[in-house]
N, C-alpha and C positions, 0 to 999 in steps of 0.2 A: 329701255335701258341702253346706255351707250356701251361701246366696247370697253372703254376705260373703267366704267362702273362694274362691268362683269368681271374684269380682271381683279379689281379690288375685292369684290364679293368673294371670289374663289380663294384669293390670298388670305382673307380674314377667316375663311372656313378652315384654314390650316394653322392651328396653334403651334407655335415653335417649329413651323415648317412641315408639320405632319397633319394630314387631313383628319378631322374629327369624325366625320361620317358623310357618306354619299348624300344623305338627305339634306345636308346643309349646303350643298353645292347649288349654284345658280341653275344648272341643268335640270335638277329635280323640279324646282318651281316652274321652269319653262315647260317641262313635259306635262305637268298638271295643267298649266294654262292652255295647252294645245287642246285639251279635252273639256275644260270648264271655263266658262266666260266670266266667273266671279273672282278670279285670282287678282290680287292687288299687291303692290310692293310699297311699303312706307319707306321713304328715303330720309334718313335721319342725319341731322347736321348739328354741330356745336361750334364753339368759338374757333376751333381749329379746322373747320370745314366739314367735309363728308365724314360721318361717324359710323354709319351702319345701315343695314337693310332689314326690314321685317316683312317677309313674304307671308301673305295671309289670304283668307277668303273674305269677301265683303260681308258685312254683318247679315246673319240670317236669324230672324226672330230677335234681333237686337244683340246677338252674340257673335263675336268675331273669333275665328279659329285659325291656328297656324296652317300654312299651305299643306294640303294633302291629308290633314287630320280627319279622322283618327287612324288613317292608314300610314301616316308618316311616323317612323320610329324614333326620329330625333326632330325636335322643333325648337324654335327660338329666334332671337335676333342675332344676325351675323354682323359683328361690329369690329371696329378698330380696337386693338388690344387695350389701349389706354382710355377708351371712351367710357364716360359715366352717363348712363341712360336711366331715365325715369319711366318705368313700364306703365305706371298709372297714366302718365301724360300721353304715352303712345296709344294706349287704349282710347282715351278721349279724342285724340287726333284722328283715330280711325273711324270716328263717328258713332261710338257706342259706349256702353258703360260696363261691358262684361267681356273678358277674354277667358276662354276655357281651353285648357291644354292637358295633354296626357303623357307627353314625353319631352318635357322642356329641359334643354341642355343649359346648365347654369355653371359656367366655369369659375365664376367669382363667388360661389356659395349659395346662389339661388335667392329666392324671395320668401322668407319664412311666413309672412302674412298671407301670401297667395298659395302656399303649398298645403295640399291635403295629405299627400303621401310621397315618399321618396323610395325609389328602388334603383337597382343598378343594372346597366346593360353589360352583359357578360362578354368579356374580350378573351380571345384565344391568341396568344402571342407566338407567332411562328418565325420570328426574326432569325433564330438560330437553326431553323429547319425543322421538319416534321419529326425526324428521328430524335433529336434532342428534346423536343417538346413531349413526345410520347414517353421517353425515358423518365423525364421529371414527373409527369402525371401518374405513371404506373407506380412510381415510388410512393406517391401520396395515396393512391386509390387502387391498390393491387387487385383486390377482389373484383372490383367493377370491370377492369380491363381483362381479367382472366375470363369472366363470364361472357363479355362481348366477343372475345376470341373464340370461345366454345360455340357461341351461336353462329358465328361466321362459318366455322367448320361444319356445323350441322346443316346450314343452308347449302353449302357446297356438296355435302354428302347426299342430301335429300332432293335437291333440285338441279344445281349446276354451279359452275364457277362464278364467284362474286367479282363484279367489276363496276367501276364508277366512270361515267362518261360526262365530261363537261362540254356543254354546247348542245343545241337542239335545232339545227337549221331548218328542218321540215315542220317543227312545232308539234310533233306527235306526243312527245313526253309531256310537253306543257298542256296539251289538251287533256291528257289523262289526269294530270295534277288538278285541273279545274273540276273534272268530274268527281274525283275523290273528295276535294274540299267542299264542293256543293253538297254532296251526300252527307259529309260530316256536319256541315252547318245545319242541314235539315234535321238530322238525327238528334243533334244537341239543342235544337230550338233557337239557334242563333241566326242573325241576319246573314243571308247569303250575299256576300259582297260581290261575288262573281256574276250575280244577276243584274248588277247596276252598270248601265252603259258606259259611263265615263271611266269607271274602274277597268272595264274590259279594254277600252281604248288606250289607257295609260300603260297597262301591262303589255299589251300587244306592241305598242310603240317601243317600250324598253326592250322587249324580246327581240324585235327586229334589229336593234342596235348591237346585238351581241358581237363582241370582238372590238368594239370601240372603247375609248378611254373611260367613258361614262356609259353604262349600259346595264341591262338586266343580264342575268346568267342562269341558265337552266342546268341543273346537275341531276343525273339520274343514276339509280342503282339497279343493277341487273343481276338476277340469279339465272345463269345460263341465258336462255332467250326470253325469260320472263321478267317484265318490268316490276320491280318490288317497291321502289320509292322514288319520289321526285321532289326537288326543291327549286324554287325560283327566288333568287336573291338579287341584290343591287351591288354593282361594282363601280368603284372609282379609285384612282390612284392605286395604293397598295392594300386596299381594304375591301373585303366582301362582307355584306350584311345579309344574314339569313332572314328571309321574309315570309315566304309561303311554303311550308313543308307539308307533305302528305305521303301516305304509303298505303299499300294494299292491305286492308284489314285482315285478309286471310293469311297473311304472312307475319302477323304481329309477333309471334313467338320467337322470331329470329332477330328482333329489334332492328328492322330495316332502316329506320330513321337514324340510329346511331352508326350503323355501318356506312350509310351514305356520308355522314359527317366525317368519319375516319378517312374515307376515300378522298373527300374534298380537302382535308388537311394535308394528305400525302401529296396531292397534286398542286397545292397552293403555290409552291416556290416556282414551278415551271410556268405558272400563270402570272408571275410577278406580284403575288400576294404575300404579305407578311403578317396580316391580322385578319381574323375572322370574328365578326361581331354576331353573337348569338341572340342579341336583343334583351329587352327588359322583361322581367317576369320570373316567377319562382318555379319554373319547371324543374322537377327534382334532378334530372340528369345533368343540368348545367353545372352543378357544383363539382362534378368530376373533371370538367374541362376548363374552368375559369383560371386565367392567368391574373386578371384583375377586373375591376368593374368601373364603368363610367356612371356617375350619379345622374339620374333623370327624375324630374318631378312631375307629379300629377296634381292639378289644382285649378284655381281660377283667380284672376285679378279683377276685383270689382271696384267701381267708382260709382258715386251716386247717379241713379237713373232707373228707368223702367226695367231694363233687362236684368240689372243686378238685383233689383227688388224682387223680380220673379224667381230668380235663383234662390234667394234667401227664403222666399215663401215655400218653395219646394223642400228646402232643407229643414224648415220648421215642421212641415207636414210629415216628413220622414221621422223626425225626432218624436213628434206626438204619437205617431203610429207604433212606436216602441212599446207602448203599454197594451197593445192589442195582441191576440194570439199570433204565433210566429208566422203562419202562412199569410195572414192579413197584414201583419206588420211589414213583411218583406215586399208586399205588393207595390206601394208607392215608390220604393227604391228601384224595383225592377222596371216599372213603367217609365220612370224619369230617365234611367240610364238608357233604356232602349230608345225612347223618344230622342234623347240627345244624340245617340249614335246614328239613328236614321236621319236626323236633321243635318248632321255633318255630311252624310253621304248624298242626301237628296235636298238641295237648297230650295227647290220649287215645291209648293204646298201639295199639289195633287199627287205627284209620285211619292212624296214623303208620307202622306196618309196611306197610300196603297202599300208601301213597303212596311210601314209600321203595323198595319192590320195583318199583313201576311206573316210577319215575323214573331208576333207575340204568341206565347204559349202559356196560358194561365194554369 
């Protein structure tokens, strides 16, 4: 990538002069490429010249995935605003017949034939400051914010003063976050992404960049001298994207995750942040904080070929399994989704098989 191409990339990631998401910046793809050897960038051109960039991973099992997927919370082509691009052709030119995505940013309405689901990434708009934001949200959800305030008072009464710290130069809070998340993944039968080498490298790289214009940011919640919750997110420009949150399960009655968010909102302005992105997904608490949502799609773009035929075969098997008893009917779905997730994290076959075997819980 030339310097001029990187400048264009980051300019196009800012629609109307405002950054859409840190995940769409060049630096995110570059960070992943430092830890994985299969990162590629399709450079797109049209009659007007350079038209866009599609950062992705080289096909694995015939499937191409956006860079960082499924860990990247925004995915897509970063393109010139007036560019008209054919995603099916991009998939073919990437040397495969299937593109699978789970957080596809689609500013021009998306791709109905490729979309399986659409959800919104919840945005917290702090442009007018935290006080104005909280005043507006309390007017809409009075009971929720009263309950949260009571829990903060209870934590201060039972344990100690509540405070939120942004930054973690020694990495102690980040280490505790990893321990809590790994335990959570194991308890719920999910793939422990922190056990994967390249994920560790990426997060540590981002953590060491704290304070730079593009970096990770560790936020921690303390009750007195006791660490109650930690979150690691991604920062660029004026936006912070919530990424990996975790809390001490022994303190759950105080809602430490929400208290951490409140503290983050309150300190956002002094950090130069005017937007907090809580990510896609239907966590019930997000409705109390949403200023608006950014549509993101989950689905796949298929063109004729072996990989697309394999995906269609799996989907047919899932459909036929619907006539079986519920536990057996869900089995093909669970196995396919877990295999797809593990394949995205582990491009090489041997570690993929090991991770898959270790992660399944029938």
